[in-house]
Phi, psi and omega in degrees: 000319181297321179295324179296316180297315179298318179297318179297320179295317179296319178297322179300314181288326180290325183269356184257161172232149182253127179250108185257157182235136176239117188228142179221137176236133182220133000286162183279355185198146177239137175242113180252121185235136170056039175206147179261359177225134181213137174243129182214177177215148175237134181265120181255124185237134173262102180257022175264194184250010180233153173288136184235154172257128185246135172235143181236128179238160178245135185218170171250138183262129171240122186218135169210197184286348180250319189246148165222099188244145172245111188234165176274170177087176179061229184297336180295332180289343182272349186263132177234119180258130185285323177231121184252354181210128179198174182243141177235130174280167178305134180067012179265151178226164180213137174273121180255119183267143178215163178230150174237122178233114182268131179302147182293337181269007181282127187250012175271141175273336183229139175204164180218125173243191181196151166262124179255110185255120181241145180221141175223155178301140182284319184249150176264125180304138180267144178285149179261141177080007176077005181280166178289146181212136175266141181242124176261112182265122180246113179265182178219150179221131178236132179251123179249102180294145173238102183266126187245124176240118187254154175285161177136176180294153184259133173230112180257121182200125172240147178236132177275107184286316179199162177216123182238126175248148178295143180291317182221139171239123177254113181290148012270013179290144178275166175242148181249130176251129188232133175217156181237131177249146173238130178275105180261008176265203181234017180220152178299140183233127165273149179215159174234123178255131179233128175247119179258125182251111181257112183250188180291325187243340181205176180231140179228150177231137176231139186237159175204154178229159179188190180205149185216139180274159180304136179082350183263161172256148177230119178260122183247145178232127178240131183255136177231129177249108180299157177282177184299323186256010176290133186202140171109196181267126180248135170277128181252104182258117180261137180223122181249116179254136180206177182134089184290324181252321177220138179302132180254165178296125183298150173270132185224144174204169183218156177207185179225152176217141179260127180253123180239119178294138178298324180295329179290322177297316180296319180296318180295318179298317179296320178295321178295316179297318180297318179295321179296318180294324179291322179294323180280354182056040176271118181295141178259113181262133177242113181276000000 
């Protein structure tokens, strides 16, 4: 059976052709500052050996330590692309013009959109000799962020949506601490998260940093691996410090986690087995 499967895989590769795409977008990023209207262009180049079909979409970027999403709405609604579909021959390039118009009632100072440029081969390779052929189509995608900074008053505000600590950590396995922040202000915010673990015998600190745009959520995960002799109930105090322009009041919350050493679990199991054997009066032979 294994030989049959291997043979089928080899036949698939022998009868197939791979169609690859090589795509380049320049510049790779746009920074728009202190204006609600912007006209720009991105140069899309096909530096491969095949003719490609290019499509351009506009999106809003949501990013944290867990997610990287391209969604509609928000900043994507402000972007207008003049040509969203075209063909490029090998070594050919095209300047794609776009505009950004921010609504007058928009009260965020910072936002981020993106041009999502996708390319696929235009033609499908034909089989020779009339035989069957599988075609592997390999596309390409380039994301060009458009970061928008608007004039106006500054409002810095983060909200701690939730904080989750593991109930129990059994060493040597690590534990994950997870919290979600929401930017309720109107400007991009960098933050530093610190979780202080106060135990029976020692104290540990774990740090993390990130950034979140207005109206967005940021989910952060911090991992802690207890030491060999960590044991007992630990208080987990979370502190989020932020303030891009002026230091703001830190966000704070607390929880608890129980740390159980793995060696202690093994020792308890061995003692239970030993006690059981003694009750059954089963002699323990040591060779």
